[in-house]
C-alpha positions as CSV (number, residue, x, y, z in Angstrom):
1,M,-1.7,22.4,-0.7
2,S,1.3,23.3,-2.8
3,A,2.4,21.3,-5.9
4,W,3.7,17.9,-5.0
5,L,7.4,17.1,-5.1
6,P,8.3,15.2,-8.3
7,C,9.3,11.5,-8.3
8,P,13.0,11.5,-9.1
9,Y,12.7,8.6,-11.6
10,T,10.0,9.7,-14.0
11,A,12.5,10.1,-16.8
12,D,13.5,6.5,-16.5
13,Y,10.0,5.0,-16.9
14,R,7.9,6.2,-19.8
15,F,4.5,4.5,-20.0
16,D,1.6,5.1,-22.3
17,A,-1.7,3.4,-22.5
18,D,-0.5,0.6,-24.8
19,R,2.5,-0.3,-22.7
20,V,0.3,-0.4,-19.5
21,R,-2.2,-2.6,-21.3
22,A,0.6,-5.0,-22.4
23,Q,2.2,-5.2,-19.0
24,W,-1.0,-5.0,-16.8
25,A,-0.8,-8.5,-15.2
26,V,2.8,-8.0,-14.1
27,L,2.3,-4.4,-13.0
28,H,-0.8,-5.2,-11.0
29,A,0.1,-8.5,-9.4
30,V,0.2,-6.6,-6.1
31,D,-3.4,-5.3,-6.2
32,D,-5.2,-7.6,-8.6
33,E,-6.8,-4.6,-10.1
34,P,-9.0,-5.4,-13.1
35,A,-7.6,-4.3,-16.5
36,P,-9.6,-1.2,-17.6
37,D,-11.2,-1.0,-21.0
38,S,-11.1,2.7,-21.1
39,D,-8.2,4.5,-22.9
40,A,-8.6,7.5,-20.5
41,L,-8.3,5.2,-17.5
42,L,-5.3,3.4,-19.0
43,Q,-3.7,6.8,-19.6
44,A,-4.2,7.7,-15.9
45,W,-2.5,4.5,-14.9
46,A,0.3,5.2,-17.4
47,L,0.9,8.5,-15.5
48,F,1.0,6.5,-12.2
49,H,3.5,3.9,-13.5
50,S,5.6,6.7,-14.9
51,G,5.8,8.2,-11.4
52,Q,3.7,11.3,-12.2
53,F,1.6,10.9,-9.1
54,E,0.0,14.3,-9.0
55,Q,-1.0,14.1,-12.6
56,A,-2.3,10.5,-12.2
57,T,-4.4,11.6,-9.2
58,D,-5.9,14.5,-11.2
59,A,-6.6,12.3,-14.2
60,G,-8.2,9.7,-12.0
61,L,-10.4,12.1,-10.2
62,A,-11.5,13.6,-13.5
63,L,-12.9,10.2,-14.4
64,G,-15.2,10.1,-11.4
65,I,-15.8,6.8,-9.5
66,D,-14.0,4.8,-12.2
67,G,-10.8,6.7,-11.6
68,L,-10.8,6.5,-7.8
69,S,-8.5,3.4,-7.6
70,V,-5.8,5.0,-9.6
71,A,-6.2,8.4,-7.9
72,N,-5.9,6.7,-4.5
73,R,-3.0,4.6,-5.4
74,A,-1.1,7.5,-6.9
75,T,-1.8,9.7,-3.8
76,A,-0.8,6.9,-1.4
77,A,2.4,6.3,-3.4
78,H,3.4,9.9,-3.2
79,A,2.6,10.2,0.5
80,T,4.4,7.0,1.3
81,L,7.5,7.3,-0.9
82,V,8.0,10.9,-1.9
83,E,6.4,13.4,0.5
84,P,8.9,14.3,3.3
85,H,6.6,16.1,5.7
86,E,4.5,14.1,8.1
87,P,1.6,16.6,8.4
88,T,1.3,16.7,4.6
89,R,1.4,12.9,4.5
90,I,-1.3,12.6,7.1
91,E,-3.5,15.0,5.1
92,L,-3.0,13.0,1.9
93,F,-4.0,9.8,3.7
94,R,-7.1,11.6,5.0
95,R,-8.0,12.4,1.4
96,V,-7.5,8.8,0.3
97,H,-9.6,7.5,3.1
98,A,-12.4,9.9,2.4
99,R,-12.5,9.0,-1.3
100,A,-12.3,5.3,-0.5
101,C,-15.3,5.6,1.8
102,A,-17.3,7.3,-0.9
103,H,-16.1,4.6,-3.4
104,A,-17.2,1.8,-1.1
105,A,-20.6,3.4,-0.5
106,Q,-21.2,3.4,-4.2
107,R,-19.5,0.2,-5.2
108,P,-19.3,-2.1,-2.1
109,R,-18.2,-5.1,-4.2
110,Q,-15.0,-3.4,-5.4
111,P,-12.1,-4.6,-3.3
112,S,-9.9,-1.6,-3.9
113,A,-12.4,0.7,-2.2
114,W,-12.1,-1.3,1.0
115,Y,-8.4,-1.7,0.7
116,W,-7.7,2.0,0.4
117,Q,-9.9,2.7,3.3
118,G,-7.9,0.3,5.5
119,Y,-4.5,1.2,4.1
120,A,-5.0,5.0,4.4
121,L,-6.4,4.7,7.9
122,A,-3.5,2.4,9.0
123,R,-1.0,4.9,7.6
124,Y,-2.8,7.7,9.4
125,A,-2.6,5.7,12.6
126,N,1.1,5.4,12.2
127,G,1.3,9.2,11.7
128,I,-0.5,9.9,15.0
129,H,1.1,6.9,16.7
130,V,-0.6,3.5,16.8
131,A,-1.4,3.5,20.5
132,R,-3.3,6.7,20.2
133,A,-5.1,5.5,17.1
134,L,-6.2,2.3,18.8
135,A,-7.5,4.4,21.7
136,Q,-9.7,6.3,19.1
137,G,-11.1,3.0,17.8
138,L,-9.3,3.2,14.5
139,G,-7.9,-0.3,14.8
140,T,-11.3,-1.9,14.5
141,Q,-12.0,0.1,11.3
142,V,-8.6,-0.8,9.8
143,R,-9.2,-4.5,10.4
144,A,-12.8,-4.5,9.1
145,A,-11.9,-2.6,5.9
146,L,-8.9,-4.9,5.1
147,E,-10.8,-8.0,5.9
148,A,-13.6,-6.8,3.6
149,A,-11.1,-6.3,0.8
150,L,-9.7,-9.8,1.2
151,T,-13.2,-11.4,1.4
152,L,-13.9,-9.8,-2.0
153,D,-10.5,-10.6,-3.4
154,P,-8.2,-13.1,-1.6
155,R,-5.6,-12.5,-4.3
156,H,-5.0,-8.9,-3.2
157,A,-1.4,-9.1,-2.1
158,Y,-1.3,-5.5,-0.8
159,A,-4.3,-6.2,1.4
160,H,-2.6,-9.2,2.9
161,V,0.5,-7.1,3.6
162,A,-1.5,-4.4,5.1
163,L,-3.5,-6.7,7.4
164,G,-0.4,-8.6,8.5
165,T,1.4,-5.4,9.2
166,F,-1.5,-4.0,11.1
167,Q,-1.6,-7.0,13.3
168,C,2.1,-6.8,13.9
169,A,1.8,-3.2,14.8
170,V,-1.0,-3.8,17.3
171,I,1.0,-6.6,19.0
172,D,4.0,-4.4,19.1
173,K,2.1,-1.6,20.9
174,V,-0.3,-3.5,23.3
175,G,1.2,-7.0,23.5
176,P,0.0,-10.3,22.2
177,L,-2.7,-10.9,24.8
178,V,-4.5,-7.5,24.6
179,G,-3.9,-7.5,20.8
180,A,-5.6,-10.9,20.4
181,M,-8.5,-10.2,22.8
182,T,-9.3,-6.6,21.9
183,Y,-8.2,-6.3,18.3
184,G,-8.1,-9.8,16.9
185,A,-4.4,-9.5,16.2
186,H,-2.5,-12.8,16.3
187,A,1.1,-13.3,15.4
188,A,0.4,-16.6,13.5
189,T,-2.3,-15.0,11.5
190,A,-0.1,-12.0,10.7
191,L,2.7,-14.2,9.5
192,D,0.2,-16.1,7.3
193,H,-0.9,-12.9,5.6
194,L,2.7,-11.9,5.0
195,R,3.6,-15.2,3.5
196,E,0.5,-15.2,1.3
197,A,1.4,-11.7,0.0
198,Q,4.9,-13.0,-0.9
199,R,3.4,-16.0,-2.7
200,L,1.1,-13.8,-4.7
201,A,3.6,-11.1,-5.6
202,P,7.1,-12.7,-5.1
203,E,8.9,-10.1,-7.3
204,S,7.4,-7.0,-5.8
205,P,9.9,-4.9,-3.9
206,A,7.0,-3.2,-2.1
207,V,5.7,-6.5,-0.8
208,L,9.2,-7.6,0.2
209,H,10.0,-4.3,1.9
210,E,6.7,-4.1,3.8
211,C,6.9,-7.7,4.9
212,A,10.4,-7.0,6.3
213,S,9.1,-4.0,8.2
214,A,6.2,-6.0,9.7
215,L,8.5,-8.8,10.9
216,L,10.7,-6.3,12.7
217,L,7.6,-4.9,14.4
218,L,6.5,-8.3,15.5
219,D,9.8,-9.3,17.0
220,G,12.8,-7.5,15.7
221,E,15.5,-9.7,17.2
222,A,13.8,-13.1,16.4
223,H,13.0,-12.1,12.8
224,L,16.1,-9.9,12.0
225,A,17.7,-12.4,9.7
226,D,14.5,-13.0,7.7
227,A,13.7,-9.3,7.5
228,T,17.2,-8.5,6.3
229,Q,16.9,-11.2,3.6
230,L,13.6,-9.7,2.4
231,L,15.2,-6.3,2.3
232,E,18.1,-7.7,0.3
233,R,15.8,-9.3,-2.2
234,A,13.8,-6.0,-2.5
235,A,17.1,-4.1,-3.1
236,Q,18.1,-6.5,-5.8
237,R,14.9,-6.3,-7.8
238,T,14.9,-4.8,-11.3
239,A,12.2,-2.2,-11.0
240,R,9.4,-2.4,-13.6
241,D,8.1,1.1,-13.1
242,A,8.8,4.3,-11.2
243,V,6.9,3.1,-8.1
244,E,8.9,-0.1,-7.8
245,R,12.1,1.9,-8.3
246,L,11.2,4.0,-5.2
247,W,10.7,0.8,-3.2
248,V,14.0,-0.6,-4.4
249,E,15.9,2.5,-3.5
250,L,14.1,2.6,-0.1
251,A,15.2,-1.0,0.6
252,R,18.8,-0.1,-0.4
253,T,18.8,2.9,1.9
254,R,17.6,0.8,4.8
255,L,20.3,-1.8,4.3
256,T,23.0,0.9,4.6
257,L,21.7,2.3,7.9
């Protein structure tokens, strides 16, 4: 695979290990990731928050299992927010999923290992179309991984968003009855997860944007006003790092369409 396209906002967000350490709680309200005590791992996270996703991935992988969370988050951020080509995105999510499976096998009590399994598989499912993914049995795997992450860490806002979005996508594709009976997808439960994510990370443009997208999947007409309000809030956020800036700009773009 060729070199990754750069994030366009790296010059605006310069992080080092000390700055990441000082702002850790704010920067990681979305994933409840434990603050590392390793300077090398903090530096890998500094690359991530600066928008240097390829370098952050490489730095994380060089640290072995301790660096898999940052490597996976950096790869997923690039695939979701920067990479323009769908086949390349799918391949990147395959890599995240494979690494997360290995991570969970070695450290089954680490929530991020399960979260990245579920998230990557859900994004892969979107890439090949949700209905096809459900027919392949991927829906059960997504749900199981995300529920495992939340069992280990109920404060993982991203996992709440991902599970709520997954349930909305299932209902959108197969209807509420089949979704509930076959995949355990319930509109009320999905909305609960989306609300909890917003409670845990109310200032995150990523959470606001993804909750808006999920509401439109569930019932676009009924939830249009709420989804638009969430997108407007995301677009008005002051980004705290390069990743949040990408989400802010994405929300602004969607509001102009």
